[in-house]
C-alpha positions in Angstrom: 42.5 63.9 -57.2 40.2 64.0 -60.5 43.6 63.1 -62.7 44.8 60.2 -60.5 40.9 59.0 -60.2 41.1 58.9 -64.5 44.8 57.0 -64.3 42.8 54.4 -62.0 40.3 54.1 -64.3 42.4 54.0 -67.4 44.7 50.9 -65.7 41.8 49.1 -64.6 40.6 49.1 -68.2 43.8 48.2 -69.8 43.9 45.4 -67.2 40.4 44.3 -67.9 41.9 44.1 -71.5 44.6 42.4 -71.0 42.7 40.0 -68.7 40.3 39.1 -71.5 43.2 39.3 -74.2 44.8 36.5 -72.4 42.4 34.0 -73.7 40.8 35.9 -76.8 40.8 34.0 -80.0 42.2 37.4 -81.9 43.6 40.4 -80.7 45.0 43.7 -82.1 47.5 45.8 -80.8 47.9 49.0 -81.9 49.2 52.3 -81.8 53.1 51.4 -80.7 56.3 51.3 -82.5 56.9 47.3 -83.4 60.3 46.8 -84.4 60.1 43.7 -86.5 63.5 42.4 -86.0 62.9 41.9 -89.8 64.8 42.6 -93.3 68.1 44.8 -93.3 68.9 45.8 -89.7 72.4 46.9 -90.1 71.8 50.6 -88.8 68.8 51.7 -86.9 66.9 53.8 -89.8 67.2 50.7 -92.1 64.9 48.6 -89.6 61.5 47.6 -90.5 59.1 48.5 -88.3 55.2 48.7 -87.8 52.2 50.2 -85.8 49.7 47.5 -85.0 49.9 43.5 -85.4 46.7 41.4 -85.7 46.9 37.9 -83.9 44.1 35.1 -84.1 44.9 32.0 -82.1 48.8 31.4 -81.2 50.0 33.5 -84.7 50.6 36.9 -86.1 48.1 36.9 -89.1 49.2 40.6 -89.8 51.4 43.8 -89.4 51.2 47.1 -90.4 49.7 50.6 -89.8 47.2 51.3 -87.7 44.2 51.9 -90.5 44.6 48.7 -91.6 44.8 46.5 -88.8 42.1 47.8 -86.8 39.8 47.3 -90.0 40.3 43.9 -89.4 38.7 43.6 -86.6 36.2 41.2 -86.0 33.4 40.5 -83.3 34.9 39.3 -79.9 38.5 40.6 -80.9 40.1 42.2 -78.4 41.5 46.0 -79.2 44.5 47.1 -77.2 46.1 50.6 -77.2 49.6 50.7 -76.4 49.7 54.3 -75.9 52.7 54.9 -78.2 55.1 52.1 -76.3 57.5 49.7 -77.9 57.3 46.1 -78.9 59.8 43.6 -79.7 59.5 39.7 -80.6 59.8 37.9 -77.5 63.3 37.6 -76.3 65.0 34.5 -76.2 67.5 32.7 -74.2 69.3 30.1 -75.6 71.4 29.2 -72.7 69.8 29.1 -69.5 69.5 26.2 -66.6 66.2 27.7 -65.6 64.9 24.4 -64.8 67.6 22.7 -63.4 69.8 25.3 -61.7 67.1 26.9 -58.9 66.6 25.8 -55.8 64.5 23.6 -54.4 65.3 21.0 -56.7 62.9 18.9 -58.1 59.9 21.1 -57.3 56.7 22.1 -59.4 56.5 24.9 -57.4 60.2 26.0 -58.4 59.6 25.7 -62.0 56.3 27.8 -61.6 58.7 30.4 -60.0 61.3 30.8 -62.5 58.6 30.9 -65.5 56.9 33.7 -63.7 60.3 35.3 -63.4 60.8 34.6 -67.0 57.6 36.0 -68.9 58.0 39.2 -66.2 61.4 39.9 -67.8 59.9 39.1 -71.2 61.4 35.9 -71.8 59.2 33.7 -74.0 61.7 30.8 -75.0 64.9 29.5 -73.7 67.5 26.9 -73.8 67.7 24.5 -70.9 71.3 23.6 -71.1 71.6 20.6 -68.6 69.1 17.8 -68.8 70.3 14.4 -68.0 67.7 11.3 -67.6 66.3 12.5 -64.0 65.8 15.7 -65.2 64.0 14.9 -68.2 62.0 12.5 -66.3 61.2 15.1 -64.1 60.3 18.1 -67.0 58.1 15.8 -68.7 56.2 14.6 -65.6 55.9 18.8 -65.2 54.6 19.4 -68.4 52.3 16.8 -68.1 50.7 18.9 -65.3 49.9 21.6 -68.4 52.2 23.9 -66.2 55.0 25.1 -68.7 53.7 28.8 -70.1 57.7 29.7 -71.9 58.8 27.6 -74.6 61.3 25.4 -73.6 64.4 24.1 -75.4 66.2 21.0 -73.7 69.6 20.2 -74.2 70.5 16.5 -73.3 73.3 16.0 -71.8 76.5 13.7 -72.8 78.8 14.2 -69.9 78.8 15.5 -66.9 80.5 19.2 -66.1 83.1 17.0 -63.8 83.7 14.9 -66.7 81.4 11.6 -66.5 80.2 10.4 -69.3 76.4 9.7 -69.8 76.5 8.1 -73.3 73.9 8.0 -76.2 71.1 7.6 -73.7 69.9 10.7 -75.5 69.3 8.9 -78.9 66.1 7.5 -77.7 64.8 11.1 -77.8 65.2 12.4 -81.5 66.1 16.0 -82.4 63.6 18.5 -82.5 60.8 16.2 -80.9 58.4 17.8 -79.3 58.6 15.9 -76.1 55.1 17.9 -74.7 53.6 21.2 -74.7 55.8 23.7 -75.5 58.8 21.4 -74.9 61.3 20.4 -77.3 64.9 18.1 -77.7 66.9 20.2 -79.5 70.5 19.1 -79.0 73.2 17.5 -76.6 75.4 19.3 -74.0 78.9 18.2 -73.8 81.8 19.6 -71.6 85.1 20.4 -73.0 86.4 21.3 -69.6 85.5 21.2 -66.3 83.0 23.3 -65.6 81.4 23.9 -61.8 82.1 20.7 -60.2 81.8 19.4 -56.3 81.2 22.8 -55.1 84.8 23.9 -57.2 84.7 26.7 -59.9 85.1 26.6 -63.5 88.7 25.2 -64.9 89.2 26.9 -68.6 91.8 25.1 -70.2 94.6 27.2 -71.7 97.1 26.9 -75.0 100.6 27.0 -74.4 100.9 30.5 -75.3 98.6 31.4 -72.5 100.3 29.4 -70.1 103.4 31.1 -70.6 101.7 34.3 -68.8 100.0 32.2 -66.2 101.9 32.8 -62.8 103.5 30.0 -60.8 100.7 29.6 -58.2 97.8 29.6 -60.9 94.9 27.7 -60.4 94.8 26.7 -64.4 98.0 25.7 -64.8 96.5 22.0 -64.2 93.2 22.2 -66.0 92.7 19.2 -68.4 90.6 18.7 -71.2 87.3 16.3 -70.6 88.1 14.5 -74.6 90.7 14.7 -76.9 90.2 15.9 -80.4 89.5 12.5 -81.6 87.1 11.2 -79.3 85.5 14.6 -79.5 85.1 14.5 -83.0 83.5 11.4 -82.9 80.7 12.2 -80.6 80.1 15.2 -83.1 80.0 13.2 -85.9 77.4 10.7 -84.3 75.5 13.6 -83.2 75.6 15.5 -86.5 74.8 12.2 -88.2 71.6 11.7 -86.0 70.3 15.3 -86.8 71.3 17.0 -83.1 72.8 20.2 -82.2 76.0 20.2 -80.2 76.2 23.0 -77.5 79.5 23.0 -76.2 80.7 24.3 -72.6 84.0 25.9 -73.6 86.1 29.0 -72.0 89.6 28.5 -72.0 91.7 29.2 -75.4 92.6 25.7 -75.8 89.0 24.6 -74.7 87.5 26.5 -77.8 90.2 25.6 -80.3 89.7 21.5 -79.3 86.3 22.2 -79.8 86.3 24.4 -83.1 89.1 21.4 -84.4 86.5 18.5 -83.4 83.4 20.1 -85.1 85.5 20.9 -88.2 86.7 17.1 -88.0 83.0 15.5 -87.7 81.6 18.2 -90.6 84.4 17.2 -93.1 83.6 20.3 -95.0 80.0 19.7 -94.9 77.7 22.8 -93.8 76.9 23.1 -90.3 73.5 22.5 -91.3 72.6 21.6 -87.5 74.1 24.9 -86.0 76.8 23.4 -83.7 77.5 26.2 -81.2 80.0 27.0 -78.4 78.9 28.3 -75.3 81.1 31.3 -73.1 83.8 31.6 -75.8 86.0 33.2 -72.8 89.1 33.6 -73.8 90.3 34.0 -77.8 93.4 34.2 -79.6 93.3 36.1 -83.1 93.9 33.1 -85.0 90.7 31.3 -83.8 88.4 33.8 -86.0 88.7 31.9 -89.5 88.0 28.5 -87.4 84.6 30.2 -86.4 84.0 31.3 -89.5 85.1 28.3 -91.8 82.3 25.9 -89.8 80.1 28.7 -89.2 79.8 28.1 -85.6 77.4 29.8 -83.7 78.5 31.9 -80.7 76.5 32.4 -77.1 77.8 35.3 -75.0 77.6 36.4 -71.6 78.0 40.2 -70.9 81.5 40.9 -69.9 82.1 41.9 -66.1 85.1 43.7 -64.6 84.1 41.6 -61.6 84.5 38.3 -62.9 87.9 39.5 -64.8 89.4 40.2 -61.6 88.4 37.1 -60.2 90.3 35.2 -63.3 93.1 37.7 -61.9 93.3 36.2 -58.5 92.7 33.1 -59.3 96.0 33.2 -61.5 94.9 34.4 -65.1 98.0 36.3 -65.6 97.8 40.1 -66.7 99.1 39.2 -70.1 95.7 37.2 -70.6 93.4 40.1 -69.9 93.7 40.8 -73.5 92.1 37.6 -74.6 89.0 37.9 -72.2 85.5 38.1 -74.2 86.4 39.8 -77.1 82.8 40.1 -78.3 83.1 43.1 -80.7 86.0 41.5 -82.4 83.7 38.4 -82.7 81.2 40.4 -84.1 83.3 41.6 -86.7 84.2 38.3 -88.3 80.5 38.1 -89.3 80.1 34.9 -86.4 76.2 34.0 -85.5 76.2 35.7 -81.8 73.1 35.0 -79.4 73.4 37.1 -75.7 72.3 34.8 -73.1 72.3 34.8 -69.6 73.5 31.4 -68.3 71.0 31.7 -65.2 71.5 31.3 -62.7 75.4 31.1 -62.4 76.1 34.9 -62.8 73.1 35.9 -60.5 69.2 36.1 -60.0 69.2 39.2 -62.0 71.1 38.3 -65.1 67.9 36.8 -66.3 66.8 40.8 -67.1 67.6 41.5 -71.2 67.4 44.7 -70.3 70.3 44.6 -67.6 72.2 42.4 -70.7 72.1 44.8 -73.0 73.3 47.8 -70.5 76.0 46.0 -69.4 77.1 45.4 -73.3 76.9 48.5 -74.3 78.4 50.6 -71.6 81.0 47.5 -70.1 79.3 47.9 -66.6 79.1 45.0 -64.0 75.8 43.3 -63.6 77.2 39.9 -62.1 75.8 39.6 -58.4 77.9 36.6 -57.4 81.3 38.3 -57.6 82.5 40.7 -54.1 84.6 43.2 -53.8 85.3 46.4 -56.1 84.6 46.3 -59.6 83.0 49.3 -60.6 85.7 50.3 -63.8 83.9 49.5 -66.9 85.2 47.4 -70.0 85.0 49.9 -72.7 86.8 47.6 -75.2 84.9 45.3 -76.5 81.4 46.6 -76.3 78.6 46.3 -78.7 75.7 48.6 -80.5 72.2 48.7 -78.5 70.7 47.4 -82.2 73.1 44.6 -82.3 71.9 43.1 -79.0 68.9 43.3 -79.6 69.0 40.9 -82.8 71.1 38.8 -80.4 68.3 38.5 -77.9 65.5 37.8 -81.0 66.4 37.1 -84.3 69.9 35.8 -83.7 68.9 33.7 -80.6 66.1 31.9 -82.6 68.9 31.6 -85.2 70.8 29.6 -82.6 68.2 27.8 -81.6 67.1 26.6 -85.4 63.9 28.0 -84.7 63.8 31.2 -86.8 61.2 30.2 -89.0 58.8 30.3 -85.9 59.9 33.0 -83.6 62.5 35.9 -83.4 60.7 38.3 -85.2 57.5 39.6 -85.3 55.8 38.8 -89.3 53.1 37.5 -90.6 52.6 33.4 -90.1 55.1 33.6 -87.1 54.2 32.7 -83.5 52.9 35.7 -81.4 55.4 36.0 -79.2 55.7 39.8 -78.2 57.1 41.9 -75.4 56.1 45.4 -74.7 58.4 47.6 -72.8 58.2 50.7 -71.0 60.8 52.8 -73.0 62.3 52.2 -76.6 66.3 51.1 -75.9 67.3 52.2 -79.1 66.2 56.0 -77.7 67.3 56.1 -74.4 70.7 56.8 -73.0 72.8 53.7 -72.3 72.7 54.3 -68.8 68.9 54.2 -69.1 68.7 51.0 -70.5 69.0 49.5 -67.4 65.8 50.9 -66.0 63.4 50.1 -68.8 60.6 47.7 -67.9 58.4 45.1 -69.0 54.6 46.0 -69.1 53.3 42.7 -71.1 54.6 39.6 -72.3 52.8 37.6 -74.8 53.5 33.9 -75.9 51.5 32.0 -78.5 49.3 34.9 -78.4 48.2 34.7 -74.7 49.4 37.2 -72.6 51.8 35.6 -69.6 52.1 38.8 -67.9 51.3 42.1 -67.7 50.5 45.2 -65.9 49.0 48.7 -66.6 50.4 51.0 -69.3 
């Protein structure tokens, strides 16, 4: 009973300190392992770590050992002992529908709810990958009410998932322009293929090579591209000239190949300075990897799922085409910039959880709850290492959002976006990663979520 009382007191004190830290001008976090996600990160042994950070206002001012950082304490500085916990840069989800995908739509309370969900899971920044004029107006009105907690990167739609073209309306909003507090226009979204449309599922478009493997009754035999290469290239070149990043929905190998060809045609040998990227990248042939390399394409990916693959098979993907499904390991071998996203809520509410996504990527186990049926057999041949996945949700995700100079690593001068975890994902067994909890989330030096350590 005495030990329980002491624990309750400790948790009360820590909760009080976290509440103070929510509005403090300067904060010291110490006695922890901070993975900076800076420098060489090819193996765990080469990773830069620190024990403490000094935060002033919205930025990290110093990173170092406990003694050095504690010596920077000033009157009024809030000091929090993290008791040996693990800290990473705030997790970044570059492909979500947090602001347009939760119901009821166009409701301030809905946006409040999804932001709470995000910070509870350590998400500090996210890309919102569907924003038409109606949604933009609503989001800006919401932002004017002062309720945006996360850092939100908007992608304005050139077309609809069904193929309807909205046109160049996005040009009224300059790229990288801050439209409101914590809200930016980052680029435009283009659907190369049909996604979810009028209640029907997505329709990846396949090349003749993969079509040979489709059964006669396949749902994918009549899938069509929304744009030709020439039409696509003209849209991308216009956006590129104006400084917009282009994010393309493409799942089938022909949809992806067409997107890659259109980007290459638009760039005409110039560097991909606006970091045009492809979303999903679900079916890849060997000859396509060089196309990614040549245009320095950023690939945003979701975890593999036996449930999803089984659904593809039921809809007529063909057994021989299973080989081409979600080749993340092969993509990583070619030095492609890759970031790990959730596409929330497309695969289920739980996929917002970064630890679940890492668990799925390193074990091959299913975490998608939108599919039914038995699908417990893991997909092992394309799994990645934990370190690679952590990079894909921090510094690589920041790179994908063209924001790596401000977020994605723990360094002096960067914004103080941090997440404290209950365990170190690099030190536990893969099966245990899914059980790791977020204990604290900080955005811009403000504690947005915290519980006792």
